[in-house]
N, C-alpha and C positions, 0 to 999 in steps of 0.2 A: 319590223316588229313594233307595234304601238304599245307604249307603257302608260298612256294616259287614259283615264276614264272617258268614254265616248258618250256625250250627252245625246239622249234619244230625242229626236225632233220629229215633227209631223205625226204626232200620236193621233189616233182617231178622236173625234169629238167626244168630250166627256171623260177621256182617259188622262190621267196625270201621274207623273212619277213621284213615288213616295220615298224611295231610298235607293241608293246606288253605292256599291263598294266592291272590294275584292278581298280574297282570303289573305291572311298573314302568311308570309313565307315560313316563319318559325313554326306556326301551327301545322302547315303542310309537311315540313321537314320531320317533325316529331311524330305526327299521327297518321300521315299518309305514306311518307317514304321511310318511316321507322329508322331514322338516323341513329337514335340512341341504341336500338337493338343491334344494328350493324357494328357500332363501336364495341358493345359488350361482347359480341360474337368474336371479333378479332382479338379483343383483349383476353378472352378465354383461350383462344388458340395460342396466343403468345405465352400465356401462363403455363399452358400444358406443354408447350415446347421447352420452356425453361425447366420445368419439373422433370420431364423425361430425359432431357440432356444431363441434368444433375444426377439423376438416378443411374444413367448409363456411364457416368464418370467422364463426360466430356468437359474439357476445360472451359473456363469462363470466356476466354477470347473467341474460341470457336463457336460457343453458344451465342454470343453477341453477333458474330458475323452472319450466322445462319438465321438468327431471329430478325436481322435487319430486313430480310426480304418479306417478312410478315408485316413490318411497319409500313411498307409502301402501300399495299391495299388498305391497311388500317387507316391511313391518312387520306389517300386519294379517293377511296370509296365513299366515305361520308361527305367529303368535299364535293364530289360530283353530284351526290344526292341533294346537298344543300343548294348547289347551283341550279339544279333542275327544279327544286322547290321554289326558288326565287323567280326563275323564268315562268313557271306556272302561275305564280301569284301575279306577276306583272302583266301577263297576257290573259288574265281571267277577269270577268266583270259580271257581277250579280246585280240585277235590277228588279225592284218590286214596284209595280204600279197598282192602281186601284182595281185592276182587272186581271192581272197576270203576273207571272214570275218569268224573268228572262235570264238565261245562263249563256254567257258568251265566253268561249274558251278555245284553246288550241294555240300551240306555239308556232307551228309552221303553217297550218291551215285552220284559221279561225272558224268555229262553228257556233251558231246561235240556236239555243233550244228555247222554244216558246211554250210555256205551260199556262194555259188559261185557268182561272179559278174554277171553272165548271168541271175541270178534269182533276182537281185536287180533292181527294176523298179523306185525307188525314194529313196532319203535320205534327212536328214535334221539335223540341229543343233539347240538345245535350250540351250543357254548359260546362266550362272548365274554370279552374281557379284563376287563370290569367285574364279572364274576361271574354275570351273567345268562345266560340261554340259552333256546333253543327246543327243545321236545320234540314232534316230529311223530309221529303214530300212523298206521300203515297198517292199515286195517280191512278185514275180509272180510264176506261176506254179500250179500244181494240188495238191501238198502236203500242207495240212493244219496244222498249228502249234497250239498246245494246250496252251491257255493263262495261265492256272494254272501251267502247266509244266514249262513255261518260267519265270513266275513271280519270282522276281521283274525285270527281264531282258526283259520286254515287255512294249510297250507304253500303258500308263494307259487308261482304259475304251474302248479299242478296242478289244472287246471280239469276235466278229464275224470274223473280218479279223485281226488276231493277227499280230502285227508288232514287231519283235525282236528289242531290243534297247540296245545300249551300255550306261549304266546308270552311272551317277555321275563320269564321266571320268575326271581325272585331266588334266589341260592344254588342255581343250576341243577344243579350236580354232585351235591349232596346229594339233591335232588328226583329226579334220574335214578336214583340208587342205590336210593331208596325204591321207585320204579316198577319197576325191574329186579328187586328182591327180591320185590315183590308178584307180578309176572308169573311168576317162577320158583317161588314158593310155590304159585301157582294151578296151574302145570303144571311139574313137575320136569324135563321134557324141553326146556323152553324155554331159549333163549339170547339174550343181548343184550350187545353190546360197547359200552363207554363209554370215551371218551378219558380218559387219566390227567391231562392238562393241557388248558387252554383252547386252542382252535384259533383261527386268524385269522378275522376277521369275513367275509372274502371266500371262505372255504373252504366247500365244499358238505358237508352232513351225510352221513355214511356209515351205511348201514342194515345191520342184522344181523337175521336171522330171529328172531322171538320167538313161536313157536307157543304159543298160549294154550289153556286148557281150553275 
């Protein structure tokens, strides 16, 4: 398993790399693997267990012993999800050139997805308060992308028309500007709107047409 960014060599003449990076593991843990929701779920179960035991007259010692078994998945579950988020981050590589976007991902079997700008019909930025963000891409063409194959590098809940997404990207505003500039350079008629400040995490990303060459 390689954890270093792989520099792309032997690019076609006239093509150059503009940016390369990987998602943050914390962003993946919180927003892709929903670690916080899992912790809250088991916390609610533990609280419910304590209340029902008290209501039934069970003594404190017995309640603590039976509740201990809930603590095991409550701790091990989020820990495993965070480990998987870290592995996903370390084995993922996003690359933007002046002609395309490349997504390299896969813990056991690395896969590289090549998205030429001519297939990008729209792009967006969903920014978060920690400086990270998601950059979903709407693609055109006859090739259909499998959601399960792309996940977690896909826009959530878009199963029918899967949209590849650069997820939990650090310094997302700067990366979005690089992508927008590359799209506009590839096609001067293209447009893309980016928010000037970070939006709330619950807000939905707003898409602007970005017709590519």
